[in-house]
N, C-alpha and C positions, 0 to 999 in steps of 0.2 A: 422610496418609490419603487413599485414593481413594474417591470417591463419584460416584454418578450424579446428574445434575442433575434436579431436580424442577421442570419448567417450569410447573406449576400454582402453585408457590410463588414462583418467581423467573423473570424473562424470560431468553430466549436472549441471550448476551453475545457481541458481535462487536467486534474491535479492528482498527485500521488502522495500518499502518506504511509508511513510504516515505522515500526520500532527498529532500534538498532539491530543489525545482524539478520534482518528479515529478508535480505537478498535484493535490496533496491538496486544496487549497482549492477549486479549480474542480470537482473531482469531488464533494466534499461539497455544494457549492452546487447543482449540477445534480441530485444525488441527492435533495435535498429536493423539488425540483419534480417529478421523475419518480416518487417515491413517492406524492405526492399524486395525480398523474395515474393511478396504478395502483390507487387506492382505499385507500391506507394513511392512517391518522391519524398525525400526527407532532408532537412537541414538542421544543423546543431548550432546553438548559440548559448552564451552565458559563460560565467567565469568557471564553471565546472566542465567546460567543453574539452580542455586538454586531458583532464583526468578520465573523462568518459571515453574519449577516442583511444586512450591507452588501454582502457578496460575492454573495448571492442577488439583491439588488436590481440590482447591476451587470450580472449575467448576464441578467436580465430585460430590461435596456436594451441588450443586446449589447455590453457593455463587459467587458474582462478585469478580474478583481479585483486589488487591490493584492497584492504579495508580502508574506508574513508576515515578521516581523522578530524572530526568537527570540533572546533573550539568555540567558546562563548564569544570570542572576539570576531570571528569571521564565519559568515554563513554563505556557503557556495550555492549557486543556482545553475540550472540547466534548462533549456527549452528545445524540444523537438517541434519543428514546424513541418507538418505533413500534408500531402495533397494526393488525391486520387481522382482521375478524370472519369472513372467508370466504377463507382463504388458498388460492390457486390453485383456487378454486371447489370445495374439498373439504368446506366447512362447518366447517373447523377454525379456531378463534380462536387467533391467534398474537400474542405480544408479544415484543419484542426491544429491546435497547439497543445502539446503535452508538457506541463511544467513540473519540474522536480526541484525540491529544495532540500539540501543536505541537512535536514533538521530531523533527528530521530524523534519518534513520538514521545519519548521520555522527557525531552527537553521542554515540552509544552507543560508538563505537570510539575508538581513539587515546587521547589524554591525558584525555579525559572519561569513559573507560570505568568507572573506579572510582567516580567521582562518581555517575553515573547508575545504577550497579548497587546502590549502598549508600545514597545520600543522597536521591535523588528519591523522593518518596512520592506515591501515588495512592490516592484513596478507593475502596475496594471494600467495598460493603455495610457502610459505617460504620467500616471499619478502614483504616488507612494502610498500604499495602504498596508494595514496590519495583516497578519497571517489569517485571522478569523475572517476579515473582510474579503481576503483573497479566496478562501475556500467557499464563502457564500457566493462568490462570482463565478464559480466553476459549474459548468453544465453537468459534469460527471466527476466523481472522485473515486480513485482506486485505492483501497485499503489493503496493504500487504501484511499478512499475519504470519507469525512464526509458529509452526506446529510444535516446536520443541519447548516453547514457553507456555504451553497450555496450563501447566500447574505451577509455574514459576513466576516470581515477580520480575519486573524489568529493573533497569539500573537505578531508578528513583523510588523503588519500593512499591510500585503499583503494577497491577496485572494489566494485560492488554484490554480486558473489558473495562476496567476502571479508567484507563487512559481514554478510551473511546467515549465513554459516558461523559467524562469531563469536557472533552472536545465538543461533543454534541450539545451539551448544556450551554456552553459558551456561544455556539452558533445560534441556538434558539434565542438566547438573551439578546444577542446583537441584532438578529433579524427583527425581533419584536420592537426593539428600540428604534431601528431605522423606519419600520412601518408606522410607529406611533408619531414620528416626526412629520410624516406625510398626511396621515389620516386623522391625526389627533385622537387616536384611540388609546385607551389605557394599556400599559404594558402588561404582559403575562395573562392576557385574557383569551389567547388563541391556542387551540389545540391542533392546528394544521401542521402537517408534517413538513419536513424540509423538501424543497422542490427538486434538488439535484438528484440525478441518477447516481447510484452507488454500486460498486462491485467490491465484495469481500473475497480475497484470494489467499488461500493457504499456499505458501511457497515451499520449495524444496520437495515437491510431491514425487520426485523420482526415487526418493528413499523407499526401500522395500517395506518398511513399517507402514508407510502411507499408501503406496501403490497397491499393495496386496492386502490392505485392510478390509476391502469390500465396502467401505463407507462412501456415500455420496458426498458431493462437495459441501452441501449444507450441513451434513453430519460432521464433516471435518471442521467446519467453522464453528459449529456448536461445541465441539470438544475443545477447540482452542480457547473459546470464550467461557469455558467451564459451565456450559449447559449440558443437560442430559440429551445426547443425540437422538434418543428414541421418544422424546416428548416434544410438544409444540411450544415449550417455554420460549425458545429463541424466536419463534414467529411473533409472539406478542411483544417481545423486546424490540424487534425491528419495526413492527407496526407502530410503536410509540414514536419513532423518529422519521420514518420514511414511508413513501407510498408503496404499499405491498398488497398484493392479492393473497390473502391468507390461505385460500383454498389451493392456490398454485404452489405456495411454499409447502403446504402439507403434502402435496403430491411429490414434491422433490424429496421430502424426507422418506416417503414410502418407496419410491422407485427411481430416484435420481432424475426425474423428468425435467428436461430442459425447457425453460420458459422464455419466450420472447418478451422484450420490453413493451410496455404499453402506457397509456396515460395514467392508469391506476396501479401499475406494477413497475417500479423503478429500482428494484433491488435484485442483484444476481450474485451467484457464488461460483467460484472456480477453484480447482486444484491446479496449481501452476508449477511447471518445472521448466526453468530456463535452460538448465544443463541438458536434461533429457535422460531417458533410460533406454535400455536395449533388451532384446529378448534372448535369454540364455537357453540354448537348445538342450544343454546337458541337464539343467534343473527344471526346464519347462516353465520358468517364471521370468517376469520382468526384473531387471536389476538396475541399480543406480549407475549413472555414468560418472559418479564421484567415488574415488578410491579414498578410504579413510584409513591411513596407516595406524597400526597399533602404537600406543604410547609406551615407551620403555618403562619397565618397573622401577620405581624410585628405590634408592638405597634405604635399608632399614632405618638408618639414623634420620632420614628425611621424610618419613611417612606422615609426620604431623606438621609438615611445612605448609606454606601458603598455597601449595599445589592443590590442596583440598579445601582449606578455609582461608578467608581473608583475615587480617588482623582484627576485624570487628566481629568475626565469627560467622559471616555470611558465606554461604556456599558460592563458589565462583566456577565450579565445574559445571558446564552447561552443554547439553548435546548440540546446541546450535553453534558452539565454537568450532565444531567439526567442519563447518561449511565456510571456512575462510573468514571467521570473525576476528575479534581483537587478538593481536599477537601477544603472547605472554612471555615474560622475560625470566624464566627459570631454567635451570640446567636440564630438567627433565621435560622440557617443552616438546610436545609431540610434533612430528613432521607435518608440514603443511599438506592438506588434502590435495589430491591430484585429479585431473579429469582423465578418464580412461581413453586411451588411444587405440586405434586399430579396429574399432567397432562403429557401427552406424547408430548414432544417438538420435532419439526422437524427442525434441522438446514438446511440451504440452501446454496448451492454453496460454500462449504468450501474446498473440495478436487478438485472440477471440474476445477478451474483455474490452479492448479498444473498439472493435467492430460492434459489439453489443451496445456500448455507449452510443455510438454514432447512429446506429439503426433506430434506437429509441428517441434520441434527441431530435433527429430530423423529422420524425413523424409527430412527436408531441414535445415541442421545446419547453423546457422549464421556465417558470416565471421567476426571475431573479431580482434581488434588490439592487438598486443603483447605488454604487459605492462612490463616495467623494471624500477627499482628504479633510475637508472642513467639517465633516461630521464626526464629533469626538466619540471615543469609546466611553460608555458609561463608567464613571468612577475611575477614569484612567489617572487622575491626579490624587486619588485617595490612597492613603497608606493602610496597609493591612498588617 
């Protein structure tokens, strides 16, 4: 059943998705500080609460938070409940929840696909629902993308584009199934896009390669997803899944023009830097607030060690490791990156995606399917 959200009865619901090492923890920790700075009230709950509070404290001390360590046996969750009595000085009182699940995008694909589609349960208004059902219940979804994986596979062998396509196909299939149960329509006969508002954000944008690239946010997203940034291929790709004004997206490619959300335009792009950058007067350029120490040269006898290749022959040296990713246990392990001290760092587009969501959702609320635990997932008992 399709219903309109009553924001007087329940808050706006936002979800966050991202591949491993895409900066989810750093983003959430900085978001806490930036929301308070912008006048929001905020409360943290969930079994990820202690870890996130430690991450906030580390960032306050200009230390990078520890990497999360998700296992198949335990999925950690966290929720921000936020409130603003005068949103964007309009006099409107706004309440929202921002949910984060420590499930990297890779866990949804590959061999874990069936498990996370059918077995993982998330609490939604007192009911236990699947991950896909939860995402379908979100008014807005923030997708965090790792710039450094634009040409590399993720840990399960899929690109970020492939992971997203797999996720979106599952969401379409599930929505059509739910709709068919209500309207008795046949499945797979609808070409309507997903109702939720979506933001695609390229993280770690403080790095000089990104900040000084001259590319607009949509061009950065295009590159990460392996589209040609100078073509409109990515526009057609997004139009297949979401409500987008294709002419507005074309303008963003041409000149980076910022588009407000509307009934027929629910997709936006941001370059995000939770750490921030600073202006270096000597060079006249913006520089990253993250110091990446040089890795010691390995001994000649060890140049063919697993420092370069895994036992399976897969490359494990990844630029995103430089931003506080998985810790490696070899003797030539590079020092942990540090946040620069003694300069004023300017984060970029941390709160803006949240405000963009809320602005659009308040004006044109999405029509979302009603999710109930007694509605089975198609084929959930089938063996593949």
